[in-house]
C-alpha positions, 0 to 999 in steps of 0.5 A, spaced: 571 645 567 576 640 567 577 635 572 581 629 574 576 625 577 571 625 572 573 624 564 566 624 561 569 624 554 573 617 556 566 615 559 563 616 552 569 613 548 569 607 553 561 605 552 562 606 544 568 602 544 564 596 548 558 597 543 563 596 537 566 590 541 559 587 542 557 588 535 563 585 533 563 579 537 556 578 534 558 578 527 564 574 528 559 568 532 554 569 525 561 568 521 563 562 525 556 558 526 553 560 519 547 562 523 544 569 525 540 565 530 544 560 534 540 560 540 534 562 544 537 568 546 538 571 539 531 571 537 527 566 542 521 566 537 525 565 531 529 559 534 523 556 537 519 556 530 526 553 527 526 548 532 519 545 531 521 545 523 527 541 524 524 536 528 519 535 522 525 534 517 527 529 522 520 526 522 520 526 514 526 523 514 524 517 517 517 517 513 522 517 507 525 511 509 518 508 511 516 509 504 522 506 501 521 500 505 514 499 503 515 501 496 520 495 495 515 490 499 510 492 494 514 491 488 516 484 490 509 483 491 507 486 484 513 482 481 511 476 484 503 477 482 506 479 475 510 472 474 504 468 476 500 471 471 505 469 466 505 462 469 498 462 469 498 464 461 502 459 459 498 454 463 492 456 459 496 455 452 497 448 455 490 447 457 487 450 450 492 445 447 489 439 451 482 441 448 484 437 441 482 429 441 489 427 438 494 430 443 498 426 449 494 429 455 498 425 460 505 429 458 501 436 457 498 435 464 506 434 467 507 441 464 501 443 468 504 440 474 510 443 473 508 450 472 503 449 478 509 448 482 513 454 480 507 458 481 507 455 488 515 456 489 514 464 486 508 465 491 512 462 497 518 466 495 515 473 495 517 476 501 521 482 503 523 483 510 519 477 512 513 480 510 509 476 504 503 480 501 501 474 496 501 468 500 494 470 504 498 470 510 497 478 511 490 481 510 493 488 509 499 492 512 500 500 513 506 504 510 507 510 514 506 516 509 506 523 512 506 527 518 501 532 519 501 538 523 495 542 524 495 549 526 494 548 534 501 544 533 497 537 534 501 532 530 498 526 527 501 521 522 498 518 515 498 511 512 498 508 505 494 502 506 496 496 502 491 490 501 494 483 501 492 478 496 492 471 496 495 467 490 496 461 494 495 454 491 493 449 497 487 448 502 481 445 498 478 439 501 476 433 497 468 433 498 463 433 493 460 440 492 455 440 486 453 435 481 449 437 474 444 433 470 449 433 465 452 427 469 459 431 472 460 431 479 465 437 482 469 437 488 472 443 491 476 447 486 473 444 480 468 447 475 462 444 473 459 446 466 451 445 465 449 447 457 442 449 456 439 449 449 435 455 447 427 455 447 425 451 453 432 447 454 432 445 462 437 443 466 439 442 474 444 444 479 444 440 486 448 442 492 451 436 496 448 434 502 450 434 509 456 429 508 460 435 506 463 439 512 460 446 510 464 452 513 463 459 514 466 463 508 465 457 503 463 460 497 459 457 490 459 461 484 455 460 478 457 464 471 452 465 466 455 468 460 459 475 462 455 475 469 456 471 475 452 470 481 454 467 488 453 465 495 457 465 501 456 461 507 454 465 513 455 464 520 448 463 521 448 458 516 453 453 519 449 454 526 443 451 522 446 445 521 449 442 515 443 438 512 440 445 511 445 448 508 444 446 501 437 449 501 440 455 504 445 456 498 440 454 493 435 459 495 441 464 496 444 463 489 437 463 486 436 470 489 443 472 486 441 469 479 434 472 478 438 479 480 442 478 474 436 479 469 438 474 464 432 474 459 429 468 458 432 464 464 427 461 469 431 459 476 426 454 481 428 452 487 426 445 488 424 444 495 422 437 494 430 435 493 435 438 498 439 443 494 437 443 487 435 448 482 432 447 476 433 452 470 429 453 464 431 457 458 426 460 454 431 465 451 433 465 443 440 463 445 443 457 448 446 458 455 452 455 458 452 455 466 459 454 470 459 453 477 465 453 482 466 452 489 471 455 493 472 453 501 474 458 506 480 455 508 483 455 500 488 459 497 486 465 492 489 460 486 487 453 490 483 451 484 490 450 481 490 443 485 484 440 481 486 442 474 487 436 470 487 435 463 488 428 462 481 427 460 477 430 455 472 432 461 477 435 465 480 439 460 473 442 458 473 444 466 480 447 466 479 451 461 473 455 465 477 454 471 483 458 468 480 464 466 478 465 473 485 464 476 488 469 471 483 474 472 485 473 480 492 474 478 491 480 474 487 483 479 492 482 484 498 485 480 494 491 478 492 492 486 499 492 487 501 496 482 496 502 483 499 502 491 506 502 489 505 508 484 502 511 490 507 510 495 512 512 490 509 519 489 508 520 496 516 519 497 517 524 491 513 529 495 516 528 502 523 529 499 521 535 496 517 537 502 523 536 506 527 540 502 522 546 502 522 545 510 530 546 510 529 552 505 524 555 510 529 554 516 535 557 513 531 563 511 530 564 518 536 562 522 542 562 517 546 568 516 547 573 510 555 571 509 556 577 504 552 582 509 556 579 515 563 580 511 561 587 510 559 589 517 565 585 520 570 590 516 566 596 518 566 594 525 574 593 525 574 600 523 570 602 528 574 599 533 580 602 531 577 608 531 574 607 538 580 605 541 584 611 539 578 616 541 579 613 548 586 613 548 585 621 546 580 622 552 585 618 557 590 623 555 586 629 557 587 630 564 595 630 562 594 637 560 591 639 567 598 638 570 601 644 566 597 648 570 601 647 576 608 648 573 
């Protein structure tokens, strides 16, 4: 049956053409935006995932910048510590030269003072963006290292801890700390050496009495061969009063030395004389005991201030002190080198991780341009055919007019 009111062919052709035009519009959007999922209406689930990943990429960009700043900061500190090590090594050469009896120790001391000033300058200048990791002003700092997202969507950050090092050269107070039976007296930062012969040799160390203003954190160490015993003044020691502190230190050092297990060495605390330790060497080798003091407010290289090779005794003490100072700077350099390597490794990982996330986002939302191009051409042909089909369907009622002629 033919009807001029209802043209089924035209309706079918029209719906087909609308569908073709919708597909054509979508394909054109993909080509113009480069994305198959450009908004939530295209695919809400994929769009949501991609947006979370995009936010993480932005976060990792900030982390990468933080790691770069951290790398530079630690790099400056490491370079400063290595420079200080080199300067201390030069100073050791001067101190060794001062051991000879026929040298001009005054001129050598002048060179040592110049090196000490250069160390102070190096430490003071070793800052990046206001942060100095080698002057003792910073105990530790954190470098933002990672953005961690768990399966529940909770986000936390991870940090790389950087320990500050103290290579400053000041802080000692000029008070007697201990004396020995060898007749030498040591002040803050100086080194006292006690030689004890084998097979019954004896010697004494005496900790200073209450005239010294002891403070929490003050530390005395005694090096015996390659072993070291030490005692650090505690808050309880300080509250007990300065007059009792030498005895407390002496007892603490005795226990620490006993724990070293040095064959033939006996240490006795002389309760009749405040702060006195009596040493007896019943072993078969001579022993050299080196004592050194470091107060709580002093810099890590504070002992530099007391190095003076202008006398024979001073040159001998300086030789022992410089070894500890060099080891301090070496340890600082190694610490900074280790953490800088970790920061650089993490920065490389974050860069690669960001690239992987970007690739993942692309696989979710980016349009396949080759496929879109082929689909566009097919839809354009379909559109032309659909238009012709609708035109033919619209002409069908015209044939009914011939029935009325």
